[in-house]
C-alpha positions, 0 to 999 in steps of 0.5 A: 442553391448555395450552401452557406454552412462550411464543413468543420469546427470553429475555435469556440467549439474546440475550446468548449470541448477542451474545457469539458474534457478538462472538467471530466479529467479533473473529476475522474483523475483523483478517483484513480489516485484513491484506488491506487492508494487503497490498493497500496494500503490493502497490500501493506495490511496483507503483508503485516497479517501474513507476518503475524500468521507466519510467526504464530504458525512457527511458534505453534509448530515449535519450529527449532523449539523456539517461540517467534515474535513480530516487531513493527517498525515504521517501514518494516515488520521483523519476525524474530526468534525467541522472547526478546528482539535483537537487532543483530540476530541473523535469523531475523526475517525482515519484511519491508512494507509500503504503506500510505501511512507509517506505524508511529509507535515503533516499540510494538512487539508481540511474541507468540 
């Protein structure tokens, strides 16, 4: 008896597999991008909340007998000593944040 079927795959079958894999990757890949973006956002929010809590704790503990405040800029949060923010104060603590969106109102200041 002669075997009429050959072992292996045809070009059409290979193209079908490539197209199906392409469709799957085009659906799955954006989801991974969203997961990463959400994680960056969560980390940025955690940095901001940590800065606010640190300034609040320093004020409540009367560290150096002073008040502490937080200034928000587009890419960083600054913890400053006293009631008024000064760019040149060497005691300012700068926390750089990476967010998918920037803070647009850069005049935000909170003193505790």
